[in-house]
DRENGU-421318 format. One record per atom (N, C-alpha, C): residue in one letter; x, y, z. Coordinates in steps of 0.02 Angstrom, whole numbers, plus 50000, padded with zeros to 5 digits. Each point is the difference from the previous one (the first is absolute). Example, Ala and Ser with C-alpha at 12.3 -4.5 7.8 and 13.67 -1.06 7.14 Angstrom:
BEGIN
A506604971650390
A499555005950000
A500455006050000
S499825005349964
S500425005950003
S499615005550037
//
This chain:
BEGIN
D466224953048055
D499344999949997
D499805006050051
C500375000950051
C500035005050055
C500515005449996
P500155003549957
P500435004849992
P499945006950047
E500605002250016
E500105005950055
E499995005149948
G499435005249994
G500185005749966
G499835000549927
N500004994549965
N500074999449923
N499234998249979
D499574999450037
D499364998949972
D499844995149940
N500364993750001
N499984996249936
N500245002449941
A500515004949992
A500205002549947
A500064994449952
M500484994150016
M500174995249959
M499474994249983
G499495000850051
G499364994849998
G500324995650057
Y499564995150013
Y500054995450061
Y500364994349973
L500604999650050
L500434994149978
L499634992849998
S499435000250032
S499674993249999
S499654998349928
Q499775007149975
Q499694998549926
Q500604998249959
L500525002450008
L500684999149952
L500234993149997
L499924998350059
L500244993250007
L499594995249962
A499395000050010
A499344997649971
A500184999549917
W499955005949994
W500135000749912
W500594996649973
H500625000350039
H500504995449994
H499974993049989
V499514996650030
V499904994049993
V499414999049943
E499605003749998
E499385001049945
E500485000149934
D500415003949988
D500385000249934
D500664998649997
P500144993949993
P500734996950006
P500355003449940
V500755000250011
V500425000949960
V500024997049935
D499975004249942
D499924997049925
D500595000349970
E500064997049929
E500585001449969
E500195006349984
L499555005649992
L500065006549983
L500355002950044
E499745000350065
E500495002850065
E500644995949995
K500144993749979
K500584998850005
K500565002749950
K499725000349946
K500425004849952
K500025004650017
R499635005350020
R500175007150031
R500415000250045
N499944995250052
N500495000650039
N500844997149994
D500044996949945
D500644997949955
D500185007749976
S499525001649965
S500185007249949
S500215005050055
I499565002650045
I500315004550047
I500674999950039
C500204993250018
C500504996950020
C500685003549947
R499784996049946
R500484998949958
R500195007349961
D499465003749998
D500155008349947
D500015005350042
W499674999450065
W499915005650045
W500305000150049
Q499624996950058
Q500225001350071
Q500534995350024
G500104994049976
G500644997450027
G499764995350050
N499324999150033
N499924996650038
N499394995949986
R499764993750026
R499454995849990
R499455001250048
N499404998149990
N499375000350037
N499974993450034
P500255000450065
P500024992850039
P499264996049990
F499415005450021
F499344996549994
F499764998449927
I500305001149950
I499824997349941
I500284992249992
D500675000450035
D500444995049982
D499644993950056
H499915003250055
H499814994450052
H499395003550031
P499354998249973
P499405003450026
P499814998650073
E500264991850024
E499954999650064
E500405003750058
L500355003849971
L500445005450047
L499545004950031
V499455001249960
V499385004950027
V499804999150074
S499744993450002
S499884997250071
S500435001350055
S500734998149975
S500494999150042
S500125008550033
Y500015004249963
Y500145006950008
Y499455003750035
F499404999449966
F499415005550016
F499404995550038
G500204992550017
G499424996250035
G499334998749961
S499544997550032
S499474997749957
S499345004950009
P499585001449964
P499475004649997
P499454997950046
R499705004950044
R499474998950035
R499315000149955
Q499464997450023
Q499455000749963
Q499795007449995
L499635001749933
L499785006449997
L499505002350048
P499895005350002
P499425001950048
P499424999049960
E499354997850044
E499484996949977
E499615003949938
D500055008050032
D499585004649962
D500435003349950
G500624995749964
G500305003649955
G500595003050032
S500555002449963
S500565003150022
S500035006650011
S499505003549984
S499835006450013
S499985003950067
S499754994350042
S500015002450084
S500604998350034
G500464995649966
G500634998850034
G499954993850044
Y500564999650027
Y500124994150064
Y499835004050069
D499754995550042
D500065001650065
D500604999150050
C500425006649999
C500704998550026
C500064999150057
S499565000150055
S499915001150052
S500234993850034
S499844994049984
S499934994850018
S500404993749976
T499965001949926
T500214995449945
T500665000349995
L500644996349982
L500635001949987
L500064997549930
P500425004649981
P500135000549929
P500344993349965
P500124999249945
P500384994649973
P500694996950039
P500254996249999
P500694999150037
P500445003249972
A500545003750028
A500525004849989
A500394997149950
P500245004149948
P500474996149949
P500624997450024
V500404997049963
V500724996450030
V500375007249975
S500485000450058
S500465005449985
S500335000449939
M500245004649976
M500225001249930
M500795002250009
P500654997349977
P500525002750021
P500065008349994
N500535002250038
N499915008550012
N500405002149939
S499835006749984
S500435002249939
S500295006250018
P500614999850039
P500355005250005
P500245004949946
S500065007550019
S500395002249941
S500594997849988
S500534996750043
S500494998249999
S499984992850004
P500504995749973
P499984991950035
P500184999150069
S499604996050017
S500214997450079
S500364994549999
T500424997350044
T500264993550018
T499474995550007
P499814994049977
P499494996150012
P500154996950071
S499694998150038
S499964995850065
S500364992949970
T500414997150043
T500144993249984
T499634994150032
T499385002850043
T499764994650025
T499484998349966
P500104991849981
P499574996249965
P499245002349997
A499604999749956
A499365000449996
A499634994250016
A499344999650029
A499694994450004
A500014995349925
T500014994350011
T499934994749934
T499695001449962
S499865002149943
S499605000949944
S499824994549973
D499485000449956
D499594994349968
D500544997649946
E500204993650017
E500604997049950
E499634999449918
S499345001449992
S499685000049931
S500195004849952
D500105006750049
D499995005649971
D500535002750031
S500615000649966
S500535003050049
S500125008549966
C499555002149948
C500155005649975
C499555006750030
L499464997650033
L499555004950030
L499915006249968
G499895000049922
G499935006049971
G500675002449970
M500534997649997
M500655003249972
M499714997549926
E500525005149961
E499824999049910
E500844999849991
Y500014999249930
Y500585001549960
Y500235006850017
G500605000550004
G500335007750001
G499975002650075
D499734996350052
D500045002550062
D500625000150039
I500484995649963
I500534997750038
I500495001449925
A500625003250016
A500495000249949
A500674998650030
I500464995849960
I500654998850012
I500435004749970
I500275004650048
I500595004649986
I500694998850001
G500124992550036
G500714998250007
G500044992650006
M500574997349965
M500164993850006
M500774998650010
K500164996650059
K500794998950017
K500014993550000
S500584996949953
S500164992949992
S500604998750029
S500485005350007
S500684999550040
S499854999450077
D500164994550016
D499794997950077
D500105007150050
P499494999650049
P499414996250004
P499515002149940
D499574996349990
D499445000349947
D499495005350034
A499795005249953
A499465004150028
A499595002549942
V499235000650010
V499565003449958
V499685005050036
F500105005649961
F499695006550032
F499295001649980
L499375000850031
L499435000149971
L499685008850020
L499595001849951
L499625006150024
L499344999049994
A499645002450064
A499184999850013
A499565005549956
L499854997949945
L499635006149967
L499295000550001
A499764996250047
A499275000150039
A500294998350075
D499355001450046
D500074996550063
D499814993049997
L500484997950031
L499874992249991
L499654998050067
P499494995850008
P499724997450052
P500294996050043
G499925002150078
G500334995050032
G499554992249997
G500404994250007
G499594994249996
G500144997649931
S500135002849953
S500024998949939
S500894996049987
V499934996349956
V500684996549992
V500254998949927
I500615003649997
I500264998949935
I500594995549987
Y500114998249944
Y500554994449985
Y500395003349963
M500844997249988
M500495002149970
M500244993949973
S500304999049935
S500144994149963
S500515002049936
D500474997050004
D500564999449953
D500024993949949
N499244997550001
N499844993849953
N499775004749932
A500184996449958
A499785003049931
A499074999349984
W499965004249962
W499234999049986
W500024997049925
T499634995649991
T499984997149928
T499445002349945
G499505005050034
G499495002249965
G499284996850020
S500184994050030
S499364997650041
S500174997250066
S500614998950044
S500144999150052
S500735002650018
L500104999450065
L500725000550030
L500364994750001
K500564998649978
K500464993850010
K500174999950084
S500284994450022
S500114999050053
S500634997450022
N500535001349956
N500664999150016
N500305005050037
E499825006350018
E500305003850049
E499465000950062
G500125006650030
G499615000350051
G499425005750011
V499764998350054
V499235005550001
V500025001250090
L499885006550001
L500125002950069
L499245003450008
R499875000650069
R499495002450019
R499895006350050
L499645005449993
L500095005350040
L499155001150026
D499954998750057
D499425002350038
D500045007250017
I499375004549973
I500035006350013
I499895001850076
P500315003450028
P499945001050083
P499405004350012
K499675000050062
K499455003250015
K500015007049988
G499655004149985
G500055005749976
G500175002149925
G500164995249972
G500245000749916
G500735003750002
I500045001149933
I500485002649965
I499805007649977
A500285004450015
A499655006049975
A500355001149931
Q499495002249946
Q500215002249940
Q500755004550003
G500514999449967
G500505003649975
G500494997450054
S500124994950030
S500394997150058
S500444995449958
I500574999050009
I500494994549990
I500154995050033
F499834994049974
F500174994650037
F500304993249968
G499954996150010
G500454993649948
G500154993550050
Y500634996649959
Y500234994650025
Y500715000050018
D500324999350061
D500625001050020
D500194996650054
P500134992449992
P500124997450057
P500525002750051
S500515004049973
S500445002850042
S499755005850031
S499425003149997
S499795004950026
S500184999450080
S499814995250030
S500135000350078
S500625001750018
S500464998349963
S500775000950018
S500335006149963
S499615002849957
S500365005349943
S499955007450048
T500375003049966
T499915008550032
T499415003049968
T499904998149943
T499425002149962
T499434995249995
T499415001750048
T499504994349997
T499485002349959
L499894995249949
L499355000349954
L499384996950042
T499555004349998
T499474999450042
T499654992749970
L499884994850056
L499694993449976
L500514996149961
G500575002450008
G500594996049953
G499984992950033
D499964997650055
D500124993950023
D499394997750031
S499475001649979
S499424996850020
S499604995749948
W500174997549955
W499904996149956
W500074991749997
S499544996749992
S500094992150016
S500004996449925
K500514994950024
K500034996249929
K499384995349996
I499684999849946
I499564995149962
I500244994049979
S500375001249957
S500424993949954
S500485002149962
G500494995049996
G500655000649954
G500435005950037
N500475001749967
N500455006150025
N500095005049943
F499675005750043
F500175005949965
F500575002350018
A500355001149935
A500715002449994
A500135003749927
L500145005950004
L500075004149930
L500584997449979
S500064999149933
S500504998449961
S500375006149972
G500635000250003
G500475004849971
G499925000749919
S500004995249978
S499934998349933
S499315002249966
G499635001750048
G499275002949974
G499394994850034
D499465003750012
D499484996750037
D499325004449992
N499474997850008
N499485003550018
N499575000350072
V499555004650020
V499795000050043
V499165001449991
M499634995750029
M499265001549987
M499735000750071
I499625004750007
I499635002150058
I499274999749979
Y499644996050052
Y499284998149982
Y499624999550066
C499264999349989
C499734996750064
C499524994449968
V499494998050041
V499744993649971
V499215001250028
Q499484999249940
Q499335002050010
Q499574993350010
K499414999650050
K499684994350015
K500424993349983
G500484999450032
G500454993650005
G500204997649937
D500115004249950
D500234996249923
D500685001549995
T500554995650022
T500575000250018
T500315000549919
T499604996349957
T500284998749936
T499885006949947
S499725004950020
S499765005649965
S500145005750054
P500625001250010
P500195006650047
P499815005749976
Q499825006450039
Q499735005949992
Q500685003649989
F500525001949951
F500565002349998
F499925007650021
L500345002250026
L500025007750024
L500685003249957
F500464997150009
F500565003649953
F500554995049982
A500254999449948
A500534995949977
A500705003849960
A500544997250019
A500625002849983
A500464994249978
L500505002149945
L500514994749974
L500535004249989
Y500544997050014
Y500625004149984
Y500604994649956
R500285003749973
R500514995149954
R499774997449948
N499335001449982
N499774996149944
N499255005049982
D499704997649949
D499365002849986
D499454993450000
W499365001950008
W499534995950007
W499914994849946
S499784994249998
S500124994749956
S499244999849983
S499884996449941
S499324999849989
S499514994550025
S499415002150031
S499644994550023
S499734995549956
E499975001249945
E499844995349936
E500424994250002
N500615000850030
N500514994249999
N499764993250032
T499884996249956
T499594992150041
T500714996150023
D500545001449989
D500584996050036
D500105003250061
L499704996750056
L500075002850066
L500694999850028
S500444995749983
S500764998850012
S500415007349984
S499615002349956
S500435006649983
S499905006850057
F499565000050044
F500015003150060
F500564999550039
S500255004350036
S500584996850037
S500095007650053
T500484999550043
T500185003950022
T499965007949988
N500175001349953
N500015006749965
N499525000749926
E499644993849986
E499535000949948
E499314998050023
S499715005950003
S499205001150026
S499655002849945
A499364997250002
A499405003949962
A499835006050037
R499705005949963
R499725003750048
R499244999450016
P499864999950065
P499244999250017
P499605003349963
G499604998049943
G499555001049949
G499435006250033
R499774997350070
R499505004950033
R500145006550027
L500965001049997
L500025005250026
L500105005449942
P499685007550024
P500145004349944
P500775001349992
D500095003249946
D500735002749992
D500295002350041
N499775004850037
N500425004050050
N500004997050078
C499894993649992
C499994994550058
C500674995149998
S500385002249958
S500534996049995
S500635002949971
V500584998950009
V500555001649969
V500554994849982
S500374999649949
S500514995849973
S500635004649990
L500464997850041
L500735003949990
L500624996349970
V499985002149932
V500484995849957
V500525006149973
D499945005150035
D500485005249969
D500824999450033
G500204993750020
G500584999950032
G500054992950047
K500504997050003
K500084993350026
K500165000450073
H499505003750052
H500275000050062
H499684996350057
K500184998150040
K499754997350057
K499505003550042
N500095007250027
N499555003450029
N499625004949957
W499485002150017
W499535004849967
W499585003950048
W499975007449973
W499515003950055
W499765005449954
Y499455002750032
Y499645005549966
Y500385006250024
Q500205004249939
Q500485005150015
Q499745005850049
E500395002950038
E499565005750054
E499725005549951
G500515001949956
G499765005249954
G499344999749961
A499624993349988
A499454999149962
A499465002350052
M499324999649972
M499535002650040
M499844996850072
R499965005050052
R499714997250055
R499355003850021
Q499765003949959
Q499425003650027
Q499564999149940
G499324995850012
G499484999149958
G499414996650019
N499584999149944
N499374994750020
N500244992349994
K499654996050014
K500154992749988
K500194999049922
S499585001949964
S500134998349932
S500575003849975
E500255005250004
E500595004849999
E500574996150020
L499974997050062
L500594997550023
L500104993349968
L499534996049983
L500064993849976
L500305001849930
N499785004149959
N500225001749927
N500845002150016
S500295002550053
S500655002349996
S500404993850033
I499694995650048
I500364995150021
I500154993949944
S499454999449954
S499984994849962
S500485001949935
D500335005850002
D500375003349954
D500644997950002
R500434994849966
R500684997350017
R500505004749996
S499905004849972
S500355005949999
S500115005450063
H499584998350043
H500055003550068
H500274994450056
W500314995149969
W500454994150060
W500655001749988
S500334997750036
S500715000250001
S500244992950033
G500684998849972
G500184992850009
G500814999550026
D500144995150044
D500835000250009
D500084992550026
D500584997549995
D500124992850031
D500155001750070
A500185004250031
A500334999550069
A499425004650040
S499975006449989
S499765004650032
S499155001349983
F499605001550050
F499285002250002
F499875004550026
D499765005349956
D499895005550025
D499405002850009
L499454995950014
L499395003350010
L499855003350057
N499795006649996
N499945002850068
N499324999950026
V499914996550044
V499304998450047
V499815005950038
D500425005250009
D499875005450064
D499615004949949
T500155000949921
T499435004149972
T499274997849983
E499485003150040
E499484998149997
E499544999949928
F499654995349993
F499545001049943
F499465004350023
Q499815004349964
Q499325006250003
Q499444996649979
M499534998350010
M499474996749968
M499395007649980
N499935001449929
N499495004849998
N499364996949991
R499475001550028
R499314997349993
R499605004649958
G500155005449985
G499495004549946
G499615004350050
I499565002649965
I499485003750032
I499504995650052
M499844993849973
M499654996950041
M500054993049979
D500314994750053
D500154994249976
D499514997350033
I499494994949964
I499554995650016
I500444992549994
T499954998950067
T500534992650001
T499484994749991
S499425001850020
S499584993649988
S499205001949987
S499644998249959
S499315001550001
S499484994349968
F499524999450018
F499524994049966
F499415004249973
W499804998749952
W499455002949952
W499294996350024
F499315004050007
F499494995950006
F499475002749934
I499634997049982
I499515002249956
I499284998950026
H499725007050008
H499235000450026
H499674997049952
P499364995950033
P499594996649959
P499655006849950
A500135006050017
A499675005949948
A500475000849956
G500604998150001
G500515001449944
G500505005550026
L499965001050058
L500455005850039
L500664996450034
A500385001449957
A500884997350014
A500255002550075
L500104997350041
L500245002750059
L500784996150014
A500305003950032
A500724998250026
A500145000750076
F500434995450030
F500035000150071
F500875000349994
L500235005950019
L500764999949979
L500345000750067
Y500574998650006
Y500404998450066
Y500695005849968
V499935005250036
V500495005749969
V500555001150062
D500644997849975
D500415002050065
D500485004649989
H499975005449949
H500325005950004
H499725004849960
V499975005950010
V499805004149958
V500525007550001
S500425001249947
S500465004650011
S499755007349980
//
């Protein structure tokens, strides 16, 4: 509403916010969002998935000037809309996230805009001590919560015979390209895995089996714990079972259906060897955009396994390419006259 030197090149923020309310997200926009994520950009528009986030980030619109928008706002005495919520930083190279807990988030939505593929599993170690290595393929917001379980997915629900762990993403978030994960021995280990000992037990006993197991990474939207928002899934020493199997007793430690909501490149099944430990090979792709890296990580030929050793190199950084312009979030408005406008949050231009 009160730009410094830009003379309303993008239009008034309050006008755009008002149009956002007047023209709610429709099915066509949701389908376009799915298509762009799946076929092109590799990330989603959180303001299409969660329109309510617009007011959280950008505040509420002020009443338009009485004589129309052409004269603008009186910025000498009237404050602009509330400042947006801070977004996670996106440094050119990954940084170590703070271990300071973030303020307690709304338990009804632990995702805070996270979508499938924002986290990938890059290592699983079942020879004691257990460990799971994760890669952030997007900036993970502070205050969000992710869950990890070795319970099998039946096609409609997670079983409850094994364990569920919870990680509260610390204040400041986790930067895209960072490696973190679960390793309860981190505090006493010579090689410390970021946030390795920061997970809390929710239920059961999370313990990876040497004879095969699955790992599900997910968050929860709108308090619906029966329908988790899966982010990534992995299975070793077996392939995915059919979700059409009605005999729920057939789903066990190393017998799990693949979550059907996940795109193909957001899961991996490792069946080319009966090993206890698996890791993403150092020689495989470590630089690319989100979609390219997911395609590489989900390719089982890019993984190695062994019963004793575990050779994942956590010191070799993943470099995330954002392209000429990476629009990490945007929301669209349709002017009553038919003019389509977009308010874009651009966090990198190369």
